[in-house]
N, C-alpha and C positions, 0 to 999 in steps of 0.2 A: 570546406565550409560545413558539410554535413557532419564530419567527424568532430569538428569543434563544437557544433551545436549539441551533438550527443554527449560530449564530455561535460559541457556546461549543464545540460539537462540532468544527467545522471548525478553529478556532484550536488546540484540543487536539491534533487529528490532524495539522494542518499544521506547527505550530511545536513542539508538545510532542515530536513524533517526532524533530525535528532535534536538540533538546537531549538527548534520551535517546541518540540516535546519537552525539552528541559525547562523552557519558560512556563509551559503549562503545568509541569509536574512540581517544580520547585518555586514557582512564582505566584503572583496574585491572580493568575488566569486559570488556576486549577479548577475553578467552578465550572469552566466551560468544557470539561471532558466529554460529557454526554453530547453536547452540541457538535463536537468534533466528529463523533461517530456518525451522526446524522449527515453532517456536511460531507464526510468521506463517502458514505453510501450513495448519496446523490451524485457526487462527482464521478464515482466509478461507473455507475449505471449510465449516466449521460455520455461519458467517454465511449463506453462499449457500444451502446445502441444508437447514438447520434453521430458517431464519428468513425470508430474503427470498423464496425460491421458494414456500414454503407460503403466505405472505401474498399473493403474486400470484395463486396458484391458487385462493384463496378468492373471487376476483371472479367475475363472470358471464361473463367472456371465455373462449372455448373453449380447452381445453388445446392443440389443434393450433396455434392462433395464438400462444400463449405459447411453446410449444416451438420454433416457427419463429423467433420473436424471439430466443430463446436461441441458436439456431444462427447466426442472422445476427450477433448480438452477438459470439459467439466468433470468427467469421470476420473481423468488423470490427476487433477488437482484435489479431488476428493480422496483419492488413494494416497497422494502425498501427505495430505492433512492427517489421514489415519496413521501414516507412518511417522508422523511428527517431524517431518522434514520441512514442512511449510508452516512456520510458526506464526500463525495469525492470531493466536489466542489473546484477544484484547479484552478478556473478561474483567471489566472494571465494575467493581461492586460499589455499594453506597459509600460515598466519601466519608460518611460519619465513622466508618470502621477503620479509616486510615487517615484521620485528621492531621496527624503529625507529619505525614508525607505530603499532604495537600492533594492527593489523588488516590483513587482506589487501587488496590493491589492487582498485579497481573497474574492471572491464573494460568498455570502451566504444569503439566504432569511432572511430578518429582520435585516441585518447589514448595510443597505444602508442609514439609517437615524441616525444622530448623537444622537438623544434622545434614540435610542435603542441599543447603543453600549455596555453598561454595561450588560444588559440582554443577548445581542447577544453573548458576550464573554462567559457567562456561558452555553449558548446553544451549542457553539462550543465545550466546554469541555465535556458536556454530550454526544454529538455526537461522539467525539473522543474516549471516554471511551467505548461506545458500539462498535465502529469500532475496537478499539484495542483488546477488548475481543474476537471478532470474528476472528481477525488475529491470536491471540494466539491459538485458537482451530484449525485453518487451519495449522499452523506451527506444532502443536503437532501431527496432523494426518499424516503429511509428515514424521516426525521423527519416528513415530510408524511403518510406512511402510518400511523405509530405512533411515539410517543416512545420506547418500548422498542426498536423496531427501529433508531431513530436512534442510540441509545447503543451498541447492538451493532455497527452499521456503523462508528461512530466508532472503537470499539476495534479492529475488524478492519483499518481503514485505518491506524491508528496503528502497530500492531505490524508490518504489512507494509512500512510506509515506513521503519522504523528501519534495517534492513539496507541498504535503498536509499540512504538519506542517509549511512550510514557510508561507502559507496563514493564518494559525491559529495564528502564532506569530504576524503577522501584525494586525489582528483583536483584539487580546488581548492587544497589545501595544496601540492601539487607545483607549481602554477602561481604561487602567491603566497608560499609558504613562511611563511605567517602563519595560525596557528590561528584567531585572533579574526576576521580578515577573512573567512576561509572560512566560519566559523560564521554571521556576519552575512549573507553572501550567500545561503547555503542557507536561512537563516531567512526572508529576504525572499521567496524563491521559495516556501517553504512557506506563507507568509501568503496567497498567491494562492488557497489552499484556501477561505478565508473569502469571497473575491470569487465564487468558483464557487458557494459555498453560497447567497449572497444572490441571484445570478442564477437558480440552480436553484429557490429558493423562489418567485421571481416566475414562472418558467416553469411549474413544476408546479402552482402555484396557478391558473394560467390553463387548465391542461390536466389537471384532476383526474380526468377520466374515463379518461385514459390512464396514470394512476399505476401500474397493474400492469405496463405495458410498461417504465416507468422502473425498477421493481424488478427486472424480468427483465434489463435491460441492466446494472444494478448487479451482479446475480448473475453474469452472463457475464464481467464484468471480474474479479471475485474468483476465479472458477473458472479463467479463463485464466492469471492471474498465478500461482496456486498450482500448476497442472498443467504449464504451459509454461515457467515461470521458476524457481520455488522448488524444487519436488520434483526436477527433473532435476539441480540442483546438489547436492542431498542424496544422490543416487544415486552420485555420484562417490566418496564415502567409504564403503567397504564392509566395514571390519573389524567383528567382532561387537560389541565394546563401543560403537563409534560408532553402529552400526545400532540397538542397544538404546536409546541416548541419544536418537537421532533420533525413534524411535517414541514414547518417553516424552514428549518435548517436543511432539510432534505431538498427543498425547493431552491434554497440559496446555493447548495452544492451544484445542482443542475444548472442554475443561472450563471454561476461563476464559470463553469466549463464552457457554456455557450458564449459568454462574454469574451473569455480569453481566445476562443476559437475565432470569433468575429474580428477581434482586434488583430490577431495574427494574420488572418486572411486579408485584412485591409492593407497590411504592410507587405 
């Protein structure tokens, strides 16, 4: 039952986020790009601080060890980011600069020159696959702790992957000029999430005593993405109406995670 839930959750997060990103990138919903960043930040922070961390701290492991793991996790994801293995670069600029695409361009090292677009597209796919594999392990860890936590983690991963995949689709579209091919490629990379979920299930199943540490690592990933990647982008837009909208969508992200958690807990 747990493995089935992990497979469903990882496929929903890995591939579902790609298709939702396609709707936002190529459809009439492109205007909501910035709102998705706020929603994702709220969902990630709520999942980490209201669910994963409390679950981990209910164990018999000392708080000092868990906080040390959280610190190491944050530094680890920072180093991965610096090594460009953890491709979170959701740098969406003003949509006016990419009106024909319907969404702002994805900023990534090496994608800023036309001659590097093709190789850059494959670099995006490689980074996506690494990222998706890690997301699968994080989701599996949450499901192993509690089904409710698994659903919440799946939701958090899904909403934060949407703006990420929006940028990926634009980069790949520039290299192939074909929406369908771009969508298939990013979907295949997203499917690696399920592979990470299966391996995560086998790994955590053998190391159940260390499950709280897996939850802490998952939390550090969510916190890092929200604070180091998503929120700094939101701070670039400072007008009062935009700030109010960002805060509102941040609250919606937190509320959505809380709602999903309460519904899952009720069942």
